[in-house]
Structures are given as C-alpha cells and as structure tokens.
KOLKOL-775379 format. One record per residue: residue number from 1; y, x, z of N, C-alpha, C, O in turn. Coordinates in steps of 0.05 Angstrom, whole numbers, plus 5000, padded with zeros to 4 digits. Example, Ala and Ser with C-alpha at 12.3 -4.5 7.8 and 13.67 -1.06 7.14 Angstrom:
% residues 2
NODE    i   n_y   n_x   n_z  ca_y  ca_x  ca_z   c_y   c_x   c_z   o_y   o_x   o_z
NODE    1  4886  5264  5156  4910  5246  5156  4934  5264  5156  4934  5285  5169
NODE    2  4955  5257  5142  4979  5273  5143  5001  5258  5157  5023  5268  5161
This chain:
% residues 114
NODE    i   n_y   n_x   n_z  ca_y  ca_x  ca_z   c_y   c_x   c_z   o_y   o_x   o_z
NODE    1  5599  5841  4701  5604  5830  4721  5576  5817  4710  5574  5809  4687
NODE    2  5552  5819  4735  5533  5795  4739  5530  5781  4764  5533  5788  4788
NODE    3  5526  5768  4756  5529  5732  4781  5508  5725  4785  5494  5719  4765
NODE    4  5497  5723  4812  5479  5703  4826  5473  5692  4835  5470  5696  4859
NODE    5  5467  5665  4822  5478  5630  4839  5444  5639  4852  5429  5656  4843
NODE    6  5440  5627  4866  5416  5616  4884  5409  5592  4874  5428  5578  4879
NODE    7  5396  5580  4865  5398  5548  4876  5374  5539  4878  5355  5545  4863
NODE    8  5375  5520  4904  5346  5515  4919  5328  5492  4909  5341  5472  4906
NODE    9  5306  5489  4902  5296  5473  4895  5293  5451  4891  5307  5440  4908
NODE   10  5281  5431  4875  5298  5400  4876  5273  5397  4903  5252  5408  4907
NODE   11  5291  5373  4920  5278  5371  4948  5250  5343  4939  5252  5323  4925
NODE   12  5234  5349  4949  5216  5328  4948  5229  5305  4966  5242  5298  4985
NODE   13  5207  5292  4931  5214  5260  4917  5206  5241  4945  5188  5246  4961
NODE   14  5228  5213  4948  5211  5195  4970  5181  5187  4969  5165  5187  4951
NODE   15  5179  5181  4996  5155  5158  4984  5151  5141  4965  5174  5135  4956
NODE   16  5130  5127  4951  5136  5098  4938  5118  5080  4959  5097  5080  4972
NODE   17  5136  5067  4954  5142  5043  4960  5126  5008  4963  5137  4998  4943
NODE   18  5114  4993  4971  5110  4981  4964  5104  4946  4994  5090  4948  5014
NODE   19  5114  4930  4989  5119  4908  5011  5091  4885  5011  5086  4875  4989
NODE   20  5083  4882  5023  5068  4862  5015  5073  4855  5034  5078  4868  5055
NODE   21  5068  4810  5023  5085  4795  5032  5054  4778  5037  5035  4776  5021
NODE   22  5057  4767  5069  5025  4750  5069  5033  4719  5075  5054  4717  5087
NODE   23  5022  4701  5070  5025  4689  5072  4997  4669  5059  4985  4679  5041
NODE   24  4988  4641  5068  4976  4627  5078  4973  4617  5034  4991  4607  5021
NODE   25  4953  4622  5026  4928  4649  5035  4934  4667  5006  4917  4671  4988
NODE   26  4951  4674  5007  4959  4704  4986  4974  4719  4992  4996  4713  5001
NODE   27  4966  4741  4989  4983  4773  4986  4987  4762  4953  4977  4748  4935
NODE   28  5024  4790  4967  5042  4790  4948  5058  4810  4950  5079  4807  4963
NODE   29  5050  4834  4937  5050  4853  4933  5085  4860  4923  5097  4841  4914
NODE   30  5093  4877  4925  5129  4879  4915  5129  4895  4888  5149  4895  4873
NODE   31  5101  4914  4882  5093  4926  4854  5057  4925  4858  5043  4922  4878
NODE   32  5049  4930  4826  5024  4939  4832  5018  4957  4826  4994  4958  4825
NODE   33  5026  4974  4820  5029  5001  4809  5050  5025  4821  5075  5025  4820
NODE   34  5030  5050  4834  5056  5063  4851  5044  5088  4842  5024  5091  4827
NODE   35  5058  5103  4851  5055  5140  4839  5046  5149  4862  5053  5144  4885
NODE   36  5020  5170  4852  5008  5177  4870  5023  5200  4881  5036  5214  4867
NODE   37  5020  5205  4912  5035  5227  4932  5029  5201  4958  5012  5184  4960
NODE   38  5053  5210  4975  5062  5200  4993  5072  5163  4994  5094  5156  4988
NODE   39  5062  5155  4998  5070  5122  5008  5068  5118  5032  5057  5131  5049
NODE   40  5083  5092  5035  5093  5070  5059  5084  5044  5049  5093  5029  5032
NODE   41  5066  5043  5064  5055  5008  5044  5069  4987  5066  5046  4981  5070
NODE   42  5080  4975  5078  5090  4945  5092  5083  4932  5086  5088  4924  5063
NODE   43  5059  4917  5107  5063  4881  5111  5074  4857  5122  5077  4847  5143
NODE   44  5077  4855  5105  5103  4824  5115  5093  4807  5121  5082  4797  5101
NODE   45  5089  4789  5147  5070  4759  5147  5095  4741  5143  5112  4745  5161
NODE   46  5102  4725  5128  5107  4712  5143  5093  4686  5128  5105  4676  5108
NODE   47  5069  4677  5138  5062  4663  5151  5047  4644  5168  5065  4628  5176
NODE   48  5032  4639  5175  5045  4612  5192  5004  4615  5219  4996  4603  5240
NODE   49  4991  4641  5196  4964  4646  5213  4978  4684  5215  4999  4694  5207
NODE   50  4950  4697  5231  4964  4722  5240  4943  4734  5215  4919  4727  5214
NODE   51  4956  4753  5196  4945  4769  5177  4941  4791  5177  4958  4807  5185
NODE   52  4923  4797  5171  4925  4840  5167  4924  4844  5133  4924  4832  5112
NODE   53  4923  4868  5142  4913  4877  5103  4900  4905  5111  4911  4923  5123
NODE   54  4863  4902  5099  4865  4929  5091  4863  4940  5065  4855  4928  5044
NODE   55  4876  4976  5068  4875  4979  5044  4847  5001  5036  4837  5018  5051
NODE   56  4838  4994  5003  4809  5026  5007  4815  5032  4974  4819  5011  4962
NODE   57  4819  5058  4957  4810  5067  4936  4777  5058  4927  4755  5064  4937
NODE   58  4782  5044  4908  4762  5043  4900  4743  5054  4884  4756  5063  4865
NODE   59  4710  5059  4879  4707  5085  4857  4703  5073  4825  4703  5049  4823
NODE   60  4700  5084  4810  4714  5079  4778  4685  5043  4768  4690  5027  4750
NODE   61  4663  5044  4784  4650  5023  4785  4662  4997  4804  4649  4976  4805
NODE   62  4690  5000  4821  4703  4972  4836  4687  4974  4859  4690  4953  4871
NODE   63  4674  4986  4868  4657  4993  4905  4684  5009  4918  4706  5014  4909
NODE   64  4676  5012  4935  4697  5023  4966  4702  5040  4962  4682  5043  4948
NODE   65  4720  5073  4961  4697  5096  4962  4724  5114  4975  4743  5124  4963
NODE   66  4717  5114  5001  4738  5143  5018  4738  5109  5039  4730  5087  5034
NODE   67  4753  5125  5068  4764  5116  5091  4780  5106  5071  4787  5110  5048
NODE   68  4782  5081  5099  4799  5060  5096  4829  5060  5107  4834  5081  5118
NODE   69  4849  5045  5107  4872  5040  5132  4887  5011  5123  4896  5000  5103
NODE   70  4880  5003  5159  4892  4984  5165  4922  4976  5172  4935  4993  5184
NODE   71  4931  4956  5166  4957  4953  5186  4958  4903  5199  4957  4879  5193
NODE   72  4959  4929  5225  4963  4893  5229  4929  4895  5256  4921  4915  5267
NODE   73  4919  4870  5257  4929  4838  5239  4955  4839  5271  4956  4844  5295
NODE   74  4980  4822  5234  5012  4815  5258  5012  4788  5261  5011  4770  5243
NODE   75  5014  4786  5282  5037  4765  5281  5057  4747  5263  5079  4754  5255
NODE   76  5046  4721  5257  5070  4710  5230  5094  4720  5246  5098  4724  5270
NODE   77  5110  4721  5221  5153  4733  5227  5138  4764  5238  5140  4764  5263
NODE   78  5127  4783  5230  5120  4807  5245  5122  4824  5215  5119  4814  5193
NODE   79  5127  4855  5224  5124  4864  5202  5114  4900  5210  5124  4915  5227
NODE   80  5086  4908  5185  5082  4926  5196  5069  4957  5184  5052  4950  5168
NODE   81  5069  4980  5184  5071  4989  5160  5029  5011  5161  5010  5010  5177
NODE   82  5033  5023  5140  5025  5044  5148  5038  5065  5122  5050  5058  5102
NODE   83  5027  5100  5133  5045  5124  5112  5021  5138  5102  5005  5139  5121
NODE   84  5014  5147  5086  4994  5161  5068  4997  5150  5059  5007  5128  5055
NODE   85  4977  5188  5044  4975  5198  5011  4962  5187  4996  4942  5191  5009
NODE   86  4956  5176  4979  4944  5153  4962  4936  5173  4935  4954  5188  4926
NODE   87  4915  5173  4927  4915  5185  4900  4912  5154  4879  4918  5130  4878
NODE   88  4897  5180  4863  4900  5169  4833  4887  5142  4826  4866  5153  4830
NODE   89  4883  5125  4822  4858  5106  4817  4855  5074  4826  4850  5061  4805
NODE   90  4855  5064  4839  4844  5024  4842  4844  5025  4876  4825  5034  4889
NODE   91  4864  5017  4886  4867  4999  4918  4854  4974  4921  4869  4962  4906
NODE   92  4840  4960  4927  4843  4938  4944  4851  4928  4963  4843  4936  4984
NODE   93  4865  4914  4962  4891  4900  4993  4879  4872  4996  4882  4856  4977
NODE   94  4865  4867  5020  4859  4847  5031  4857  4851  5061  4856  4873  5073
NODE   95  4857  4824  5072  4861  4798  5096  4837  4801  5108  4824  4801  5087
NODE   96  4820  4804  5126  4805  4817  5134  4795  4797  5163  4775  4801  5177
NODE   97  4818  4776  5163  4817  4754  5191  4798  4739  5175  4798  4747  5152
NODE   98  4783  4720  5178  4780  4697  5188  4755  4698  5157  4734  4711  5154
NODE   99  4770  4678  5138  4754  4681  5116  4783  4667  5102  4787  4644  5093
NODE  100  4801  4690  5103  4826  4703  5089  4819  4712  5060  4824  4702  5038
NODE  101  4805  4734  5067  4800  4751  5040  4782  4722  5011  4793  4714  4990
NODE  102  4763  4716  5018  4756  4687  5001  4771  4669  4997  4777  4667  4974
NODE  103  4780  4658  5008  4806  4636  5009  4841  4649  4989  4864  4641  4988
NODE  104  4824  4676  4973  4839  4682  4964  4869  4703  4964  4885  4707  4945
NODE  105  4872  4717  4998  4884  4731  5004  4866  4761  4998  4852  4772  5014
NODE  106  4874  4775  4953  4851  4800  4944  4891  4818  4928  4911  4813  4916
NODE  107  4886  4823  4932  4898  4843  4901  4887  4871  4899  4869  4887  4907
NODE  108  4910  4868  4885  4892  4915  4879  4924  4910  4875  4942  4894  4873
NODE  109  4913  4944  4876  4950  4965  4870  4927  4982  4861  4904  4983  4868
NODE  110  4942  4995  4841  4945  5024  4814  4958  5032  4819  4981  5021  4819
NODE  111  4952  5077  4834  4949  5087  4830  4957  5108  4822  4944  5127  4830
NODE  112  4986  5113  4801  4979  5132  4775  4995  5166  4782  5013  5171  4798
NODE  113  4984  5181  4767  4997  5204  4766  5025  5207  4768  5040  5188  4763
NODE  114  5034  5231  4777  5063  5219  4775  5088  5220  4749  5110  5209  4753
C-alpha cells in the first residue's frame, strides 16, 4: 500500500523588525543587524522635540545609494513605522530635523543574508 501525504510549504518568514528610539540627541535601535527581505522599521519619539527618521542604503564607499524611506516627523510620545524590503548592505538612519544629525542623531543598520 502506498500512502501519499501532501506537505504544505513552510509559511513565509515574518518580517524582520527594528524599533528605533529617538531622544535628544540620539537614535538607539533595538538591534543593529537585520536579515534581508521584508522589514518593519518603527520610530518611537521618546524625546521632548519632534523627530523623524530617514533610512537610506549606502554603497560600498558609504555614499547614499537608492531611494530613501522617511518616517515622521513625529511629535513627542508618538510612534510611526515603515514597511519595506531591505537588501543586503549598510543603511544610514538619521533624524533630518534642524541640527539633530550634527548633534548625534545618526546610526547605522546592517542587513545580512537570510
């Protein structure tokens, strides 16, 4: 007797997630390495000023490459998010409001293969 069993393909992996906390004058990500593919990037403004987050992939020389994704600007005690697909590489995260970037609101996220 031959018994055939249908096996469903495994469900797709859930999106990678990172929560970036914005405060005067820092951006602190919950992790600095994500896997490539679907991702949810959240920005939580825990500071007293408005903040935003610009996320842009960098080329091998550290120069901006490709389109940017922006979250915000957000008022204090609010949260926003972006859903996107991340490619392997490094991404610069920066608050673009006023002089926030020059005061330290810049960080880097690395994206690795699955």
